[in-house]
C-alpha positions as CSV (number, residue, x, y, z in Angstrom):
1,M,287.6,-36.0,134.1
2,K,289.7,-38.6,132.0
3,N,292.7,-36.6,130.2
4,K,291.7,-36.4,127.0
5,N,295.5,-36.3,126.1
6,Y,295.9,-39.9,127.4
7,Y,296.4,-42.8,124.7
8,A,296.3,-46.3,125.1
9,V,298.0,-49.1,122.7
10,L,297.0,-52.5,124.1
11,M,299.0,-55.4,122.6
12,A,297.1,-58.5,121.6
13,G,298.5,-60.2,119.3
14,G,300.5,-63.2,120.6
15,V,299.3,-66.4,120.7
16,G,300.9,-67.8,123.8
17,S,301.7,-71.1,122.7
18,R,303.7,-72.0,126.6
19,F,299.8,-71.9,127.8
20,W,298.8,-74.7,125.3
21,P,296.5,-76.5,125.3
22,I,294.3,-73.9,126.8
23,S,296.1,-71.2,124.5
24,T,296.0,-71.9,120.7
25,S,296.6,-70.4,117.2
26,S,292.9,-69.8,117.1
27,Y,292.0,-68.9,120.5
28,P,295.2,-67.4,122.6
29,K,295.5,-66.7,126.6
30,Q,294.7,-63.2,126.0
31,F,290.9,-64.5,125.7
32,H,290.7,-66.7,128.4
33,D,289.6,-66.6,131.6
34,M,292.9,-67.7,133.1
35,L,292.7,-66.8,136.5
36,G,289.5,-68.2,137.1
37,T,288.0,-64.5,137.9
38,G,285.2,-64.0,135.7
39,D,287.4,-61.5,133.2
40,T,289.5,-63.0,130.5
41,L,293.0,-61.4,130.6
42,I,292.3,-58.7,127.2
43,Q,289.5,-57.7,129.6
44,K,291.4,-57.3,133.1
45,T,293.6,-55.2,131.2
46,F,291.0,-53.2,129.5
47,K,289.4,-51.7,132.4
48,R,292.8,-51.3,134.3
49,L,293.7,-48.9,131.6
50,N,290.3,-47.7,131.2
51,K,290.7,-45.9,134.8
52,F,292.3,-43.4,133.7
53,V,292.4,-43.4,129.5
54,P,289.2,-42.4,128.1
55,T,287.3,-45.4,126.2
56,E,287.6,-44.1,122.7
57,N,291.2,-43.3,123.3
58,I,292.5,-47.3,123.6
59,L,293.4,-49.3,120.6
60,I,293.5,-52.9,120.7
61,L,296.2,-53.9,118.5
62,T,295.8,-57.4,117.1
63,N,296.1,-59.9,114.2
64,E,293.3,-59.9,111.9
65,R,292.0,-63.2,113.3
66,Y,291.4,-62.0,116.5
67,N,289.3,-59.1,115.4
68,D,285.9,-61.1,116.4
69,L,287.4,-61.9,119.5
70,V,288.2,-58.5,120.5
71,L,284.8,-56.9,119.5
72,E,283.2,-59.7,121.3
73,Q,285.1,-59.5,124.7
74,L,285.3,-55.6,124.8
75,P,282.0,-54.7,123.5
76,L,282.8,-50.6,124.7
77,V,285.2,-51.1,121.4
78,K,284.3,-49.7,118.1
79,Q,285.8,-51.5,114.9
80,D,287.9,-48.2,114.2
81,Q,289.6,-48.6,117.6
82,V,291.2,-52.4,116.6
83,V,294.2,-51.9,114.8
84,L,294.5,-54.8,112.7
85,E,298.2,-56.6,111.8
86,P,298.0,-58.1,107.9
87,A,301.2,-60.0,108.9
88,M,303.6,-60.9,111.9
89,R,306.0,-58.0,111.8
90,N,307.0,-58.1,115.4
91,T,306.7,-54.7,118.0
92,A,308.0,-51.6,116.0
93,P,306.0,-51.5,113.0
94,C,302.8,-51.9,114.7
95,I,304.0,-49.4,117.7
96,L,304.7,-47.1,115.2
97,Y,301.6,-47.5,112.9
98,A,299.6,-47.0,116.3
99,A,301.5,-43.5,117.0
100,L,300.8,-42.3,113.5
101,K,297.5,-42.9,114.0
102,I,297.1,-41.3,117.1
103,Q,299.1,-38.2,116.3
104,K,296.8,-37.7,113.4
105,M,294.0,-37.9,116.2
106,N,296.1,-35.7,118.6
107,E,299.0,-34.3,118.1
108,N,299.3,-33.6,121.7
109,G,298.9,-37.1,122.5
110,V,300.9,-39.2,125.4
111,M,300.4,-43.2,124.8
112,I,301.4,-46.3,126.8
113,V,302.1,-49.3,125.0
114,A,301.1,-52.5,127.3
115,P,300.7,-56.0,127.0
116,S,297.3,-57.3,127.1
117,D,298.5,-60.7,129.3
118,H,300.1,-59.5,132.5
119,W,298.8,-59.9,135.8
120,I,299.0,-56.7,138.1
121,E,297.2,-56.5,141.5
122,D,297.3,-52.9,142.8
123,E,295.5,-51.3,140.0
124,D,295.2,-47.8,141.4
125,A,299.5,-47.9,142.0
126,F,299.7,-49.0,138.3
127,A,297.3,-45.8,137.3
128,K,299.7,-43.5,139.6
129,D,302.8,-45.1,138.0
130,V,301.9,-44.6,134.5
131,I,300.4,-41.0,135.0
132,T,303.8,-40.3,136.7
133,C,305.8,-41.3,133.7
134,F,302.7,-39.6,131.3
135,E,303.5,-36.0,133.1
136,K,307.0,-36.5,132.4
137,C,306.8,-37.6,128.7
138,E,304.1,-34.2,128.5
139,K,306.8,-31.7,129.7
140,E,310.4,-33.4,128.3
141,D,311.4,-35.2,125.2
142,V,312.1,-38.9,126.9
143,L,310.8,-42.4,126.3
144,C,309.3,-44.0,129.4
145,T,309.4,-47.4,130.7
146,L,307.9,-49.0,134.1
147,G,310.7,-51.7,135.4
148,I,309.8,-54.2,138.1
149,K,311.9,-54.7,141.3
150,P,313.3,-58.3,140.9
151,S,312.1,-60.7,143.8
152,F,314.6,-63.6,142.6
153,P,317.2,-63.6,139.7
154,N,315.0,-64.9,137.2
155,T,316.6,-65.6,134.1
156,G,313.6,-65.7,131.7
157,F,313.4,-61.7,131.6
158,G,315.4,-58.9,130.1
159,Y,316.7,-56.5,132.7
160,I,317.0,-52.3,132.6
161,E,320.0,-51.2,134.4
162,F,319.5,-47.5,135.7
163,E,322.1,-44.9,136.9
164,K,322.6,-46.1,140.2
165,E,323.8,-42.9,141.9
166,S,320.3,-41.0,140.8
167,A,318.4,-39.7,143.3
168,E,315.3,-39.0,141.1
169,E,312.3,-40.8,141.3
170,I,312.7,-41.8,137.3
171,K,315.7,-43.0,136.6
172,K,318.3,-42.8,133.6
173,V,318.7,-46.1,132.0
174,N,322.2,-47.2,131.1
175,Q,321.2,-50.0,129.0
176,F,318.6,-52.7,128.4
177,R,320.3,-56.1,129.3
178,E,319.3,-59.7,127.3
179,K,317.9,-62.5,129.0
180,P,321.1,-63.6,131.8
181,N,321.9,-66.7,132.9
182,Y,321.7,-67.8,136.4
183,E,325.0,-66.6,137.8
184,T,324.6,-63.2,135.7
185,A,321.2,-62.8,137.2
186,K,322.5,-62.9,140.7
187,E,325.0,-60.2,140.0
188,F,322.2,-57.8,139.0
189,L,320.6,-58.2,141.5
190,A,323.3,-57.9,143.6
191,Q,324.5,-54.4,142.0
192,G,320.8,-53.0,143.3
193,N,320.5,-51.1,140.0
194,F,318.7,-53.4,137.6
195,L,314.9,-53.9,137.3
196,W,312.9,-56.7,135.2
197,N,311.2,-55.3,131.5
198,A,308.2,-55.5,131.9
199,G,307.4,-54.4,128.3
200,I,305.2,-51.3,129.3
201,F,306.7,-48.3,127.7
202,M,304.9,-44.5,128.1
203,W,305.9,-41.4,125.4
204,S,304.5,-38.9,123.7
205,V,303.3,-39.4,120.4
206,K,305.9,-36.8,118.8
207,T,309.0,-38.2,120.5
208,I,308.3,-42.0,119.2
209,V,307.5,-40.5,115.8
210,N,310.4,-38.4,116.1
211,A,312.5,-41.6,117.3
212,F,311.4,-43.9,114.5
213,K,312.2,-41.0,112.1
214,N,316.2,-40.8,113.2
215,Y,316.8,-44.6,114.1
216,Q,314.5,-46.2,111.5
217,P,313.8,-44.1,108.7
218,E,313.0,-46.5,106.1
219,Q,310.5,-48.0,108.5
220,Y,309.3,-44.3,109.3
221,S,309.1,-43.4,105.8
222,L,307.1,-46.6,104.9
223,F,304.2,-45.8,107.5
224,E,304.4,-41.9,106.8
225,S,303.4,-42.3,103.3
226,G,299.9,-43.3,104.6
227,M,299.4,-40.8,107.0
228,S,296.4,-39.2,104.5
229,S,294.8,-42.8,104.4
230,Y,294.8,-43.3,108.5
231,N,292.0,-43.3,110.5
232,T,290.0,-43.0,106.8
233,S,287.9,-45.7,104.4
234,E,291.5,-45.9,102.4
235,E,293.7,-47.0,105.5
236,K,293.1,-50.7,105.1
237,E,294.1,-50.9,101.9
238,F,297.2,-49.2,102.4
239,I,298.0,-51.0,105.4
240,K,297.4,-54.6,103.1
241,E,299.6,-53.5,100.7
242,N,302.7,-51.9,103.0
243,Y,302.4,-53.5,106.3
244,P,304.3,-56.8,105.1
245,K,307.0,-54.6,103.5
246,A,308.1,-53.5,107.0
247,E,311.2,-54.9,108.5
248,N,310.4,-57.8,111.4
249,I,312.2,-56.2,114.0
250,S,311.1,-55.4,117.9
251,I,310.9,-51.7,119.5
252,D,313.8,-52.7,121.7
253,Y,316.4,-53.3,119.2
254,A,314.4,-50.6,116.8
255,I,314.5,-47.8,119.1
256,L,315.4,-48.5,122.9
257,E,318.8,-49.8,122.3
258,N,319.5,-46.5,120.1
259,S,317.5,-43.4,122.3
260,K,319.7,-41.9,124.6
261,S,316.5,-40.3,126.2
262,I,315.2,-43.6,128.0
263,F,314.2,-43.1,131.7
264,V,312.5,-45.8,133.5
265,L,310.2,-46.0,136.6
266,P,310.7,-48.6,139.7
267,A,306.9,-49.9,139.4
268,T,304.8,-49.9,142.8
269,F,302.7,-52.7,142.3
270,D,302.9,-56.6,142.3
271,W,303.5,-57.8,138.9
272,N,303.7,-61.3,136.8
273,D,303.6,-61.8,133.0
274,L,301.5,-65.0,133.1
275,G,303.9,-66.2,130.7
276,T,303.8,-70.0,131.5
277,W,301.5,-72.5,133.8
278,G,304.4,-72.1,136.0
279,S,303.9,-68.3,136.4
280,L,299.9,-68.4,136.7
281,Y,300.6,-71.1,139.3
282,D,302.5,-68.7,141.6
283,K,300.0,-66.0,141.6
284,L,297.0,-68.2,142.3
285,D,295.6,-69.6,145.5
286,K,296.7,-73.0,146.5
287,D,294.5,-76.0,148.6
288,E,296.0,-77.3,151.6
289,N,298.7,-79.6,149.3
290,N,299.8,-76.4,147.5
291,N,297.7,-77.5,144.6
292,A,296.6,-74.5,142.4
293,I,293.0,-75.2,140.9
294,V,291.2,-73.5,138.3
295,N,287.3,-74.6,137.5
296,S,288.2,-78.3,138.8
297,K,286.5,-80.3,141.5
298,V,289.1,-82.0,142.7
299,I,290.1,-85.2,144.8
300,T,293.8,-85.7,145.6
301,A,296.3,-88.5,147.3
302,D,299.7,-87.7,147.5
303,A,299.8,-84.9,145.4
304,S,301.2,-81.5,146.0
305,G,302.3,-78.8,144.0
306,N,300.5,-79.1,140.7
307,M,298.7,-76.5,138.7
308,I,295.3,-78.3,137.7
309,R,292.7,-77.1,135.5
310,S,290.0,-78.3,133.6
311,P,286.3,-77.5,132.1
312,K,284.1,-75.8,134.8
313,G,283.0,-78.4,137.4
314,K,284.9,-81.5,136.1
315,V,286.0,-83.6,138.7
316,V,289.8,-84.5,138.4
317,V,291.2,-87.4,140.5
318,V,295.1,-87.2,141.1
319,D,297.1,-89.5,143.2
320,G,300.9,-89.5,143.3
321,L,301.5,-86.7,141.4
322,N,303.7,-83.8,142.5
323,D,304.8,-80.2,140.7
324,Y,302.9,-81.4,137.5
325,I,300.8,-79.5,135.2
326,I,297.4,-80.8,134.4
327,V,295.5,-79.5,132.0
328,D,292.4,-81.2,130.7
329,K,290.8,-79.2,127.4
330,E,287.9,-81.3,125.7
331,E,290.2,-83.1,122.6
332,V,293.5,-82.6,124.6
333,L,295.3,-83.9,128.0
334,L,298.2,-82.3,128.8
335,I,299.8,-84.0,131.8
336,Y,303.2,-82.9,132.4
337,P,306.3,-81.6,134.7
338,K,306.2,-78.0,136.0
339,S,310.3,-78.5,135.8
340,K,309.7,-78.6,132.3
341,E,307.4,-75.8,131.5
342,Q,309.4,-74.0,128.9
343,D,309.6,-77.3,126.5
344,I,305.6,-76.9,125.7
345,K,305.9,-75.1,122.9
346,K,308.2,-78.0,121.5
347,V,305.6,-80.3,122.6
348,L,303.2,-78.2,120.6
349,G,305.2,-78.7,117.6
350,E,305.3,-82.4,117.8
351,V,301.6,-82.6,118.5
352,K,301.1,-80.3,114.7
353,D,303.1,-82.6,113.0
354,A,301.7,-85.9,114.3
355,Y,298.2,-84.8,114.5
356,G,298.1,-81.6,112.7
357,D,297.0,-77.8,113.3
358,E,293.4,-78.6,114.8
359,Y,294.9,-79.4,117.9
360,A,297.2,-76.7,118.0
């Protein structure tokens, strides 16, 4: 039996512009089968959470424009489980909004907030880690997060510094650290008490709502004023009118950097945030020339280390290219060095300026 007090908030509002041209503002990466497994990223995440969270207790937080995509891809989800943001306001407002909705349903609820587009291979280990944190959150007034043991000095992630001398399984967090430069990242790894911040959080609804009350009183007052409308037919009107008034602020700045009761569990599962074509390349099987291929029928010569994706069954011939991203999508063909993948966002802006939003 799944625990009726367990809830999940699946964050599915991002655009994933570094995965352009597959990911676009009208059809972002979480709704694509990026790994070629037969499931989209949001479908994989939903199934992973549904192993220990009751189906009806999973809320999908997304932008209004993706409502139909969510319902189409997650047929077990009812409309009232889709929490729609009428305006983009970062992570703090939507998490508070979801927490208040859950609190009204079940004041004993504990919730996980998880991105919809991560890759996690050992789903049983993931479930075990989350439940370990849930059990702590049920007993104590704490905020928990999962940290990933760093495998190299990555400059693309924020880090979590925990108390080095702690012998506990779940460790007290000293502080969250911004994305470092390479030398600083190397120092973090050498110290041994730093983890990658995966953006996966667990807490009781009571604790997170109280944290907003203490650290973000204006935000709390704004959303709490709609409590009588939540989970009723009046909710949509209240949110449409009031959500745009919310401060644009992340949960990290709003709550985590203020709270003194944050704990981290070093994760026991492999994890990848699938934030770029390069991170996807790292997780895919490779051919004999180290090319990662999704959907394509490929013929290569003097070509290695490439990330190649096309519509299913399309023949792609590559000669003399090494370490490139090659993505063919109906009206757009991207051939771009993997070493410059962080610039794809900038290229997307140039495409918009030159040819309009229909290609973005």
